[in-house]
C-alpha positions in Angstrom: 0.0 0.0 0.0 1.4 3.4 -1.0 1.2 6.0 1.7 2.4 9.6 1.4 2.0 12.6 3.6 2.2 16.2 2.4 2.1 18.9 5.1 2.4 22.7 4.9 2.5 23.2 8.6 4.6 26.1 9.8 4.1 28.9 12.4 1.7 29.1 15.3 -1.9 27.8 15.2 -4.8 30.2 16.1 -7.6 27.6 16.5 -9.7 29.9 18.7 -10.5 32.2 15.8 -12.6 29.5 14.1 -14.6 29.1 17.4 -15.0 32.9 17.7 -16.0 33.2 14.1 -18.7 30.6 14.3 -20.1 32.2 17.4 -20.6 35.3 15.3 -23.0 33.4 13.0 -26.1 34.6 14.8 -28.3 31.7 13.5 -26.4 29.3 15.6 -28.0 30.8 18.7 -31.2 29.1 17.6 -29.8 25.8 16.5 -28.4 22.7 18.3 -24.7 22.7 17.6 -22.9 19.3 17.3 -19.1 19.5 17.5 -16.3 17.2 16.6 -18.0 15.5 13.8 -15.2 13.9 11.7 -17.4 12.5 9.0 -21.1 11.9 9.7 -23.5 12.1 12.7 -26.7 10.1 12.9 -29.5 12.0 14.5 -31.8 9.3 15.9 -35.5 9.8 15.9 -37.8 7.5 17.9 -41.6 7.5 17.5 -44.0 5.3 19.5 -47.7 4.7 19.3 -50.3 2.9 21.4 -47.6 2.2 24.0 -49.9 2.8 27.0 -52.5 0.1 27.6 -54.9 -1.0 30.4 -53.1 -2.8 33.2 -53.3 -6.6 33.6 -51.7 -9.4 35.6 -49.8 -10.7 32.6 -47.1 -9.2 30.4 -48.8 -8.1 27.2 -46.7 -6.5 24.5 -48.5 -3.5 23.1 -47.8 -0.6 20.7 -45.2 0.1 18.2 -41.8 1.8 18.4 -39.9 3.0 15.4 -36.3 4.2 15.3 -35.2 6.2 12.3 -32.1 8.3 11.6 -31.3 11.6 9.8 -27.7 11.9 8.7 -25.8 15.1 9.2 -22.7 15.2 7.1 -20.7 18.5 7.4 -18.9 19.6 4.3 -15.1 20.4 4.5 -14.3 24.0 3.6 -11.2 26.1 3.5 -9.6 29.6 3.0 -6.2 29.9 1.3 -4.9 33.4 0.8 -1.5 34.9 0.0 -0.7 38.4 1.4 2.4 40.4 0.5 4.0 42.1 3.5 5.5 44.7 1.2 2.0 46.2 0.6 1.7 46.9 4.4 4.7 49.3 4.5 2.5 52.3 3.4 -0.2 51.5 5.9 -0.6 52.2 9.6 1.0 48.9 10.4 4.4 50.1 9.1 5.1 51.9 12.3 4.7 48.7 14.3 6.7 46.5 12.0 10.4 45.9 12.9 13.1 47.4 10.6 14.6 45.2 7.9 13.5 43.6 4.7 12.7 40.3 6.3 10.8 41.6 9.2 7.7 39.9 10.7 4.4 41.7 10.9 3.3 43.4 14.0 1.3 41.1 16.4 -1.6 43.6 16.3 -1.8 43.1 12.5 -1.7 39.3 12.9 -4.7 39.5 15.2 -6.5 41.9 12.9 -6.1 39.7 9.9 -7.2 36.6 11.8 -10.2 38.5 13.1 -11.1 39.7 9.6 -11.0 36.2 8.2 -13.0 35.1 11.2 -15.7 37.5 10.0 -15.5 36.1 6.5 -16.0 32.6 7.9 -18.9 33.7 10.1 -20.7 35.4 7.2 -20.2 32.4 5.0 -21.6 30.0 7.6 -24.5 32.3 8.3 -25.6 32.3 4.7 -25.0 28.6 4.1 -27.2 27.6 7.1 -30.3 28.8 5.2 -29.5 29.0 1.5 -26.2 27.3 0.8 -26.3 25.2 -2.3 -23.5 22.7 -1.4 -22.0 20.9 -4.3 -23.6 23.4 -6.7 -21.6 26.3 -5.3 -18.0 26.1 -4.0 -17.5 27.3 -0.5 -21.0 26.5 0.8 -22.8 23.6 2.3 -26.5 22.8 1.6 -28.8 24.8 3.8 -32.3 24.4 5.3 -34.2 26.3 2.7 -32.2 25.3 -0.4 -34.1 23.3 -3.0 -33.3 19.7 -2.1 -31.9 20.9 1.3 -32.5 19.7 4.8 -36.1 20.8 5.0 -37.1 19.3 1.7 -35.4 16.0 2.4 -36.9 15.9 5.9 -40.5 16.3 4.9 -40.9 19.7 6.5 -44.4 21.1 6.6 -44.8 23.7 3.7 -47.2 26.6 3.9 -48.0 29.5 1.7 -48.1 33.2 2.7 -51.5 34.8 3.5 -51.5 36.6 0.2 -50.2 33.7 -1.8 -46.7 32.3 -2.4 -44.1 35.0 -2.9 -45.9 37.8 -1.0 -43.5 40.5 0.0 -43.5 41.2 3.7 -44.2 44.7 5.0 -44.8 46.3 8.4 -48.5 46.4 7.3 -48.8 42.6 6.7 -46.2 41.0 9.0 -48.6 40.4 11.8 -51.0 38.5 9.5 -48.0 36.5 8.1 -46.9 35.6 11.6 -50.4 34.6 12.6 -50.7 32.3 9.6 -47.3 30.7 10.5 -48.3 30.1 14.1 -51.6 28.6 13.0 -49.7 26.0 11.0 -47.4 24.9 13.9 -48.3 21.3 14.8 -50.3 21.0 18.1 -47.7 18.7 19.6 -45.0 21.4 19.1 -46.9 24.5 20.0 -46.1 25.6 23.5 -42.7 23.8 23.7 -40.1 25.9 25.6 -37.5 25.9 22.8 -39.9 26.7 20.0 -38.7 29.6 17.9 -39.8 31.8 15.0 -36.9 32.4 12.6 -36.8 35.5 10.4 -34.1 37.7 8.8 -33.3 41.2 9.9 -35.4 42.9 7.3 -38.5 41.0 8.4 -37.5 41.6 12.0 -37.5 45.3 11.4 -41.1 45.1 10.0 -42.1 43.1 13.1 -40.6 45.8 15.4 -42.3 48.6 13.5 -45.7 46.7 13.6 -45.5 45.9 17.3 -44.4 49.4 18.2 -47.4 50.8 16.3 -49.7 48.5 18.2 -48.4 49.9 21.5 -45.9 47.7 23.3 -46.8 47.8 27.0 -48.7 51.0 26.1 -45.4 52.8 25.4 -45.4 52.5 21.6 -41.7 51.8 21.7 -39.3 49.0 22.3 -37.0 49.2 25.3 -33.7 47.5 26.0 -35.3 44.8 28.1 -37.7 43.7 25.4 -37.6 40.0 24.4 -38.9 39.7 20.9 -41.9 37.4 20.9 -45.1 36.8 19.0 -48.0 35.2 20.7 -45.8 33.7 23.4 -43.1 32.3 20.9 -39.6 33.8 21.0 -38.3 35.3 17.8 -34.8 34.4 16.6 -33.4 37.0 14.1 -31.2 35.3 11.6 -29.2 37.6 9.2 -28.6 34.7 6.7 -32.2 34.0 6.0 -33.6 35.3 2.7 -36.4 37.9 2.5 -40.0 37.0 2.8 -39.4 33.7 4.6 -40.5 32.5 8.1 -39.6 29.3 9.9 -41.1 27.9 13.1 -39.2 25.0 14.8 -37.7 23.8 18.0 -34.0 24.5 18.7 -33.7 20.8 19.6 -34.9 19.8 16.2 -32.6 21.9 14.0 -28.9 20.9 14.0 -25.7 22.4 12.9 -22.7 20.1 12.7 -19.0 21.0 12.5 -15.5 19.6 13.3 -15.0 23.0 15.1 -12.9 22.1 18.1 -11.4 18.8 17.2 -7.9 20.3 17.1 -6.1 23.7 17.2 -4.8 24.0 13.7 -8.0 25.2 12.0 -6.7 28.7 11.2 -3.2 30.0 11.1 -0.8 32.5 9.5 2.3 31.3 7.8 5.3 33.6 7.3 6.8 32.3 4.0 10.0 34.3 4.4 11.7 31.5 6.3 10.4 28.9 3.9 10.9 30.2 0.4 12.5 33.6 0.8 9.4 35.4 -0.4 7.8 38.4 1.2 4.5 36.7 1.5 2.2 35.5 4.3 -0.4 32.8 3.9 -3.6 32.6 5.8 -4.9 29.1 6.0 -8.3 28.2 7.5 -9.9 24.7 7.7 -13.4 24.2 9.0 -16.6 22.3 8.2 -20.3 22.8 8.4 -23.6 21.3 7.7 -27.3 21.3 8.8 -30.0 18.8 9.3 -33.6 18.7 10.7 -34.6 15.9 13.1 -38.3 15.5 12.6 -39.3 17.4 9.5 -43.0 17.3 10.2 -42.5 19.2 13.5 -41.2 22.3 11.7 -43.0 24.9 9.5 -41.5 26.7 6.5 -43.5 29.7 5.2 -42.7 30.7 1.6 
């Protein structure tokens, strides 16, 4: 058996930036995050019926119990970028760089670059969670709302808007849209503590405007202590969701999987001067992501 290993490891690892970046993906606050998934994770679903029967003196097997699985398979993603240190000499970083042609960058700049790429990762993950197309688009994984995505594959309840499919949300109709969504939530899910209504920031703005106009606590304004809710259900703003979409689901039924904290070499900066004599730095990031729904029929997607 032929076995070869090719490694480009050099420099110091900054694994914490992947963790910080993913925490900035706001949608993750409303999902169940599964870490350290190397390949696949089986989300087991158990459903029983007629299990409770009248008592008797004998053992009498009754009812049915079915165990099924939904597979969550994160997609491996990466960032590979070359940066020329020479271009930094005219910037504010120059004052903090040591003298000499083969100087290293200032530590503050290292932190800045890593933080910046962390934002890029967070933005990418946020968008992929809802509308990523996976194999059809490099750098994304298949999202919940994508055609053929987790919701479609999981048999999620589909509903139309009050005014018909494709209705544009406004401050004038958002209350009606939310009422229609809530009326479609399965009875066995309604009232669960972790039930959430997911919407993007544009829709959230319409909601705030409508609730303010109706007179929140007779003050006609939101205050800093306000918890966004609709008819007793907490609202989860998700910047990555598309316009004119609403989702109602339990946090415990929507999953995000990643190999996030499996090691500490997920993101790093490599100074190539000591390796090839060039004046370049390389930023290398490795991470993975994917989503899955547990019981599709317990979630509602409003188009």
